[in-house]
N, C-alpha and C positions, 0 to 999 in steps of 0.2 A: 515392221509396223503394218497394221491393217490399213487397207485403202477404204474408200467410201463409194457409195452409189446413190443415185436418186431413186427412192422407192416409190414415190407417187407425186403427182402434181395437183394443184387446185387453183382456181381463179375466181375473181369477183369483179363485176362492173356495175356501176349505177344503172338504174332503169331508164334514166332520161337520155334519149338519143337526140343529138343536135346535128342537123343536116347543114350542108353548105349553103343551102338557100336561106336558112335561119341566120347564118353568119353574115350573109350578104345584106341582111336587114340592119346590121350593126356598122359595117364598114363597106367601102367601095370595092366590091369583089363580086365574083359569081362562081357557080358550081364548076364550070368548065375550066376557069383560071386556076382554082384550087386543085382540081384533079390533075391538071397539067403540071402545076408548080411543085406540089408535094405528094400527090397521089391519094389524098384523103377524100373519102365520100361522107363519112359520119364520124362522130366522136361521142363518148359518153361523158356526161357532166354530173358530178355529185351534187346532192342537195345538202341535207343536214349531216350526211356521213362524214366522219373524220378519217384521217389517214389510218388511225388505229382501228376504226370500225371496218374499213375495207381490208386491211391487213388481216384482221381476225377472221373475217368471212372466208378469205382465200385460204388461210392457214387451216381453218376448221375443215374445209373440203379436202385439202391435201391429207390431213391427218386421217379423216374418214376413209379416204381412198387407199391409205397405206396399210390399214389393218392394225396399226398401233393405237395406243391411247395416250392421253395427256400424261399419264404416269410414266410413260416410256421416254419422254422428251427431257433432255438435260441441257439443251442449248437452243436459244432463240436469237436469231439475227435478222434485223430489218434494215433493208437498204431504202433510204428515202432522202429527198432534199426539200420536202415541202411540209414537214411536220411543223405546226405552229408552236406547239409546246416544247420547251427545252427539257423539262423534267416533270414527271417521270418520262423516260424514253418510251418510244412506241413498242419496243420489244417487251418491256415490263408490262405494259398495258395489254398486249396480246396474251402474254402468259397468264395474267390475272383473269382475263375474259374467258380463256380456255381451261382454266383450272390446272395449269402446269405448276407443279410445286418446286420451288427453289432452283430454277434453271440459271445457268449463266445467260445473261441477256444484254445485248448491246445494239445500238443503231450504228449504221455506217453511211457516210455521205460521200459518194463520188459521182453523184448525179446519175446520168444515163448509163454509166458502166457499173452502177452499184450492185446489181444482182450478181454479175460475174465476179466482182470483187468479193462479195459476201460468200458466194459459193466456194471461192478459193480459200478464204480464211477458215470456213467450216471444214473443208476437206483437210486442211492442215491441222486443225484442232483434233479431228478424229484420228488422223495418222499419228499424232503425238500422244494419243490416249487421254486427252482432256475432255472428250465427249464421246458419246456412243450413238445417240439419235438426236437429230437437230431439225428445227424448222428454219428454212431460209426464205425470206419474204422480200419482194419488191413492191412497194406501195406508194402511190403518189396522188395528191389532190392538186394538180397544176392549175385548176380553175381558180384557186385561191390567190395565185400569183400572176394571173394573166390579165393584161390590160386589154379589155374588150373594145378599145378604140384604136388599137395598134394593129393594122392589117398584116404587118410582117410576122406577128407572133400569134394573134388570136385564132388564126385559121388552123394552127398546128396541133395544139395540145388537148389532151383528154385526161380523164381520171380512171383509176382502177388499181387492181392488185393481183399479183400472182405469187404462188408459194410452192415450195418443194419440201418434202420430207427426205432428209439425207441420213443414211444409216451406214454403219461400219460394215465392211465386207468380211466374210469368213476367210480364214487363212488359205483355203484352197479355192477361193472364188476370185475371179479376175476383177480388178478395180473398175469402177464405173464412172469415175471422174478423173480425167487426165490432168497433167500438170498445167497450171495456169501460166499464161503469158500476160504480164501486166506492166503498166508503166504510165507515163504522163508526158505532156508537153507543157509544163507550167508557164513557159514564156508566152504561150498563146491563151492563157487562162481567161483573159478579158473577153474572149470570143463568145462565151456563154455566161451570163451573170444573173444572179438573184441577190441583189445587194440592198442593204439598208434596213431600217426598222420595219417599214410596211412596204415590202418590195414588189416590183413587177419583174417578170422575167424578160431579159433582153439578150439579143444575140447578134453576132456578125455572121449572117448566113453564108455569104460567099466564102469567108475565111474557113468556116467549119466544113463547108462542102469540099473545098480544095484539099484540106487536111485529110478528111475522111476518105476521099476517093483516091488519094495518092499514097498516103502513109500506112494505111491500115491493112491492106491485103497481104503484104509480106509478113505482118505480125500474126494475122490469122493463119497463114501457112505455117508459121512457127509452132502454133498451138497444135496443128495436125501432126507436125513432125515430132514434137515432144510426146504426143500420145501414140506414136507409131502407126498412124492412120494416113493413108494416101487420100488426098482430097476426092479422088474419084470413088473412094469407098464410102463416102458419107451418104447417109440417107436423107439428111436435111441440114440446112444452114439457117440458124435463127440469130440474126443480128439485131442490135438495137433498132427499133422501128423509128428512125429519124425522119426519113422520107424515101419514097420509092426510087428516086433517082440515085441517092446514095447507096441504097441496098443493091440496085442493079449494077452500079459502078463497081462495088466491091466484088459482087458475085462474078462479074465478067472477068475481073483480074484473077480470081481464084480458078477460073476455067472449070466450072462444075455445071455443065449444061443439063445433066440428067438428074441433078439433085433438087429436092424440094426446097424452095426458097420461101421462108415465112414472110408474109406481107399482111400481118394483122393490122398494120397502120391504116389500111383502106377503111376498115370499119371501126377502129378504135382510136385513131390519131396517135400522136407521139405521147406516150405515158412514162417517159423517162425510165427510172429504175424498175418500173413494173412491166416494161414492154417485152423483155425477153421471157420472163416466166409466164406472162399472159399468152404470148404467141405459142410457146412450147406446150403449155397446158391445153390449149385448144387443139394442137396437132395430136396430142395424146388422146384427148377426149374423143376426137373424130376418128381415131385409129388410123391416121394417115402415115404413121411411122411405126414399123414393127418394134416390139419390145426387144431391147438388147442392141438395136441398131445404133451406129455412131452418129452423133449430131454435134455439129460445131456451133457453139455459142460465142458471140462476140459483141461486147458492149463498148460504147465510146460516147464521149460527150463532155459536160462541164468539167473544167479543171485546167487544161483538157486532159482527160484520163481515158485509159482503155484497159480492157481485160477480156480474156477469152480462154476457153478450154473445150476439149472434146468430151462429151458425156455419152453414156449409153442410155438410150431411151427407156424409161420405166415401162 
């Protein structure tokens, strides 16, 4: 069976930048406290843009960067937990906006691990011969479900989208997406919630922090082992951008002092399913990681769910 690889990346963020000082006008906080607590300096907040609008913008850039056209795409997958509309799904709206004819199209919701889950399912579809070229997108408008009077959450979240074009590899070409390591801790599912008809996001921060910093590093190491890559060989580690203390905690346990650690959270905030493709796309755009170099992706969050794989940088 053919493997798959990431051919190109793209991302989109709203133009409005919200600083910590602006957040401090809404709740009792300040810039120093937010930076110390979660590591965020700014975040992007959408206006009239929908999840589908942002997903389309990111996907369009990835498609342009790949050298393929809409006619080449036969699968569209969108990871999101903040789409307001239940039907049509975001993937179908993206396909319509980009002029993609008759693709398989579905949305996937595992919250912050969504992009890694989506990448895993697309890799499986390509290996099974059910698709040849796919768009994999993480897109979130968390500002729609943020309570701007709740200091524990309103300092954290931002909006945006990231996308990858994933294609089948040739028979003589090494695979560019390693085996996925995924799973969940459903007994802890109440730790991150977006519940009800007009919901606000809520979370048990300390519970998530303890779980993330103790349980996830061994699973990330499994992803490296399954890909046949020693952690020391990684060019970059792109985890879900939850907060800098969690990122640093996992990286320390992976023992990768010479590896680039993505920290897009500083300028983008926590963008849930969009955070990994946003951060990876920026690394690629800035040419901070060589093409073909191994990169560990690892998402975790609501559910509680996790997923990760080693990919080759496009």
